[in-house]
C-alpha positions as CSV (number, residue, x, y, z in Angstrom):
1,M,-104.3,92.1,121.3
2,P,-102.1,94.8,122.7
3,K,-102.5,96.8,119.5
4,M,-106.2,96.4,119.6
5,L,-106.3,97.5,123.2
6,E,-104.1,100.5,122.3
7,G,-106.4,101.3,119.4
8,D,-109.5,101.2,121.7
9,I,-107.8,103.5,124.2
10,K,-106.8,106.0,121.5
11,R,-110.2,105.9,119.9
12,F,-111.7,106.5,123.3
13,C,-109.4,109.4,124.2
14,A,-109.8,111.0,120.7
15,S,-113.6,111.2,121.0
16,K,-114.9,114.6,121.9
17,R,-118.0,113.1,123.3
18,V,-115.9,111.1,125.7
19,W,-114.2,114.2,127.1
20,I,-117.4,116.0,127.3
21,A,-118.8,113.1,129.2
22,I,-115.8,113.0,131.5
23,I,-116.1,116.7,132.3
24,A,-119.8,116.4,132.8
25,L,-119.3,113.5,135.1
26,T,-116.7,115.3,137.1
27,V,-118.9,118.4,137.4
28,S,-121.9,116.2,138.3
29,Y,-119.8,114.6,141.1
30,A,-118.9,118.0,142.5
31,I,-122.5,119.3,142.3
32,F,-123.9,116.1,143.8
33,Y,-121.5,116.2,146.8
34,A,-122.0,120.0,147.2
35,V,-125.8,119.5,147.4
36,V,-125.4,116.7,149.9
37,F,-122.8,118.3,152.1
38,F,-124.0,121.9,152.0
39,L,-127.7,121.8,151.4
40,V,-129.0,118.5,152.7
41,Y,-127.0,118.4,155.9
42,R,-127.6,122.1,156.5
43,A,-131.4,121.4,156.2
44,M,-130.9,118.7,158.8
45,D,-129.2,121.2,161.1
46,V,-125.9,119.3,160.9
47,D,-122.8,121.4,161.8
48,I,-120.5,121.6,158.8
49,N,-117.6,120.9,161.1
50,D,-119.1,117.5,161.9
51,I,-119.5,116.6,158.2
52,T,-117.0,114.0,156.9
53,V,-116.5,113.0,153.3
54,D,-116.4,109.2,153.9
55,T,-120.1,109.2,154.8
56,N,-120.7,109.3,151.0
57,I,-117.8,107.1,149.9
58,G,-120.1,104.5,148.4
59,S,-122.5,106.9,146.7
60,F,-121.1,106.4,143.2
61,A,-120.3,102.7,143.7
62,E,-124.0,102.0,144.0
63,V,-124.6,103.0,140.4
64,V,-121.4,101.5,138.9
65,S,-123.2,98.4,137.7
66,V,-125.6,100.7,135.7
67,F,-122.7,102.7,134.4
68,T,-120.7,99.7,133.2
69,A,-123.7,98.2,131.6
70,G,-124.4,101.4,129.8
71,F,-120.8,101.8,128.6
72,A,-120.8,98.2,127.3
73,A,-124.0,98.7,125.5
74,I,-123.1,102.0,123.9
75,F,-119.3,101.7,123.2
76,T,-118.8,97.9,122.8
77,A,-122.1,97.0,121.1
78,G,-121.4,99.8,118.6
79,D,-118.4,97.9,117.4
80,F,-120.8,95.3,116.0
81,T,-123.1,97.7,114.3
82,D,-120.5,99.9,112.7
83,G,-118.5,96.9,111.4
84,T,-115.4,97.3,113.6
85,I,-115.6,93.6,114.7
86,K,-115.8,92.3,111.1
87,N,-113.0,94.6,110.0
88,R,-110.7,93.3,112.8
89,L,-111.6,89.7,111.8
90,A,-110.9,90.4,108.2
91,V,-107.4,91.6,108.8
92,G,-106.6,88.4,110.7
93,N,-107.3,89.2,114.4
94,K,-108.4,86.2,116.4
95,R,-111.9,86.3,118.1
96,S,-110.3,85.6,121.4
97,S,-108.0,88.6,121.1
98,I,-110.9,90.9,120.1
99,F,-113.0,89.7,123.0
100,L,-110.3,89.9,125.7
101,S,-109.2,93.3,124.5
102,A,-112.7,94.6,124.8
103,C,-113.0,93.1,128.3
104,I,-109.8,94.7,129.5
105,F,-110.7,98.0,128.0
106,S,-114.1,98.1,129.7
107,A,-112.4,97.2,133.0
108,I,-109.9,100.0,132.6
109,V,-112.7,102.5,131.9
110,S,-114.7,101.3,135.0
111,A,-111.6,101.6,137.2
112,A,-110.7,105.0,135.8
113,V,-114.2,106.4,136.5
114,Q,-114.2,105.2,140.1
115,L,-110.7,106.6,140.6
116,L,-112.1,109.9,139.3
117,D,-114.8,109.8,141.9
118,A,-112.3,109.0,144.6
119,L,-110.2,112.0,143.5
120,V,-113.2,114.3,143.8
121,L,-113.9,113.0,147.3
122,I,-110.3,113.6,148.3
123,I,-110.4,117.2,146.9
124,I,-113.7,117.9,148.8
125,S,-112.1,116.4,152.0
126,L,-109.5,119.2,151.8
127,I,-112.2,121.8,151.7
128,L,-114.5,120.5,154.4
129,P,-113.4,121.0,158.0
130,G,-114.4,117.4,158.9
131,G,-112.3,115.8,156.1
132,F,-112.1,112.0,156.6
133,S,-113.1,110.3,159.8
134,M,-111.9,106.8,158.7
135,P,-108.2,105.9,158.5
136,L,-106.6,106.1,155.1
137,E,-106.0,102.3,154.9
138,I,-109.8,101.7,155.4
139,F,-110.6,104.2,152.7
140,L,-108.2,102.5,150.3
141,V,-109.7,99.1,151.1
142,N,-113.2,100.4,150.4
143,I,-112.2,102.0,147.1
144,S,-110.2,98.8,146.1
145,V,-113.3,96.6,146.7
146,Y,-115.4,99.0,144.6
147,I,-112.9,99.2,141.8
148,Y,-112.2,95.4,141.5
149,S,-115.9,94.7,141.7
150,G,-116.6,97.3,139.0
151,C,-113.9,95.7,136.8
152,A,-115.5,92.2,137.2
153,L,-118.9,93.7,136.3
154,A,-117.4,95.4,133.3
155,V,-116.1,92.1,132.0
156,F,-119.5,90.5,132.7
157,F,-121.4,93.1,130.7
158,T,-118.9,93.1,127.9
159,A,-119.4,89.3,127.7
160,L,-123.1,89.9,127.4
161,V,-122.6,92.3,124.6
162,F,-120.4,89.8,122.7
163,I,-123.0,87.1,123.3
164,F,-125.8,89.2,121.8
165,G,-123.7,91.6,119.7
166,G,-125.2,92.8,116.4
167,T,-128.8,92.5,117.8
168,K,-131.0,94.9,119.7
169,A,-130.6,92.6,122.7
170,A,-127.0,93.8,123.1
171,Y,-128.3,97.2,124.0
172,I,-131.2,96.1,126.2
173,I,-130.0,93.0,128.1
174,P,-127.1,94.7,129.9
175,A,-129.3,97.6,131.1
176,I,-132.1,95.3,132.3
177,T,-129.6,93.0,134.0
178,A,-127.9,95.9,135.8
179,L,-131.2,97.4,137.0
180,A,-132.5,94.0,138.1
181,F,-129.5,93.3,140.2
182,K,-129.5,96.8,141.6
183,V,-133.1,96.3,142.9
184,T,-132.4,92.8,144.0
185,S,-129.3,93.7,146.0
186,T,-131.1,96.5,147.7
187,V,-133.9,94.2,148.7
188,I,-131.5,91.5,150.0
189,L,-129.6,94.0,152.1
190,N,-132.8,95.3,153.6
191,Y,-133.8,91.8,154.6
192,L,-130.4,90.8,155.9
193,Y,-129.6,94.1,157.7
194,P,-133.0,95.6,158.7
195,P,-132.9,99.0,160.5
196,D,-134.2,97.4,163.8
197,G,-131.5,94.7,163.6
198,V,-134.1,91.9,163.6
199,S,-134.5,89.8,160.4
200,N,-137.8,88.0,159.9
201,L,-136.3,85.7,157.3
202,S,-136.2,81.9,157.7
203,D,-132.9,80.3,158.5
204,I,-132.7,78.9,154.9
205,K,-133.3,82.3,153.3
206,I,-130.8,84.0,155.7
207,K,-128.1,81.4,154.6
208,A,-129.0,81.9,150.9
209,Y,-129.0,85.7,151.1
210,T,-125.8,85.6,153.1
211,V,-124.0,83.5,150.4
212,I,-125.2,86.0,147.8
213,D,-124.1,89.0,149.8
214,R,-120.7,87.4,150.4
215,F,-119.9,86.1,146.9
216,V,-121.8,88.1,144.3
217,P,-119.9,91.2,143.2
218,F,-123.1,93.1,142.5
219,M,-123.6,93.1,146.3
220,Y,-120.1,94.6,147.0
221,L,-121.2,97.9,145.5
222,Q,-124.0,98.4,148.0
223,G,-122.8,100.0,151.2
224,T,-119.4,99.6,152.8
225,P,-117.5,96.3,152.6
226,R,-118.9,93.7,155.0
227,W,-116.7,90.6,154.4
228,D,-113.1,89.5,154.4
229,G,-110.7,90.0,151.5
230,M,-110.8,86.3,150.5
231,S,-114.6,86.4,150.1
232,Y,-114.3,89.4,147.8
233,A,-111.4,87.9,145.9
234,T,-113.4,84.7,145.4
235,G,-116.6,86.4,144.2
236,I,-114.7,88.7,141.8
237,A,-112.5,85.9,140.4
238,V,-115.5,83.5,139.9
239,L,-117.6,86.1,138.1
240,T,-114.7,87.2,135.9
241,V,-113.6,83.7,134.9
242,I,-117.2,82.6,134.2
243,S,-117.9,85.7,132.1
244,L,-114.7,85.3,130.1
245,A,-115.3,81.5,129.6
246,V,-118.9,81.8,128.5
247,G,-118.4,84.9,126.5
248,L,-115.5,83.5,124.6
249,I,-117.1,80.2,123.9
250,V,-120.3,81.8,122.6
251,F,-118.5,84.5,120.6
252,N,-116.2,81.9,118.9
253,R,-119.2,79.8,117.8
254,R,-121.7,82.4,116.7
255,E,-122.0,83.7,113.1
256,L,-121.8,87.5,112.7
257,S,-124.6,89.0,110.6
């Protein structure tokens, strides 16, 4: 497995399209934050000295699920269509090693992209007079929750690709799932934490939505962290273990066309 993981990383780094995407992503971050900080806030008559970077700390985290789903569909599903999976099996690699290597690699990419976003925020904080308003330890906690949640989702979407690999569903299912959870998480948060502070939900729905908000990693990427570390660790661990178990069982049993 280490050799396959190393091979994936080298193949990833050697791709010109990857570096173009990374540069484009970095520039997009900078442009996005520049627009928000210097245009939107100025239009709202907000003094630039009052602008702090951490007001947008979760901006990219909110689309991480869509990003990881897209990466799994494009990069990992491509290994089925271009014959990479079959070639690895032909030379004696175990299915479990192939699957675990892909999951780890996807998690690394997800973490790296979020670290890139954090780096851009830090650089901008050095430019803006307001800098950061939150303590460094709180900033690191927020970033850690986003990164670990993104890694769990990366494993989840990679497992989906291995379950449906070699079919059109491998490209479609992850994207649909990510968008569905994105919409669902937004709706749930609006019901749980309405602007006026008064929820009209029944007690049963409040309890159900609270459990989802507390233990489903998709929710962790919406807004700032709201729960204790153990809750986040439990949700991330459960999703990761279930994804690995189901993905591995299905991939070991299915025939590759």
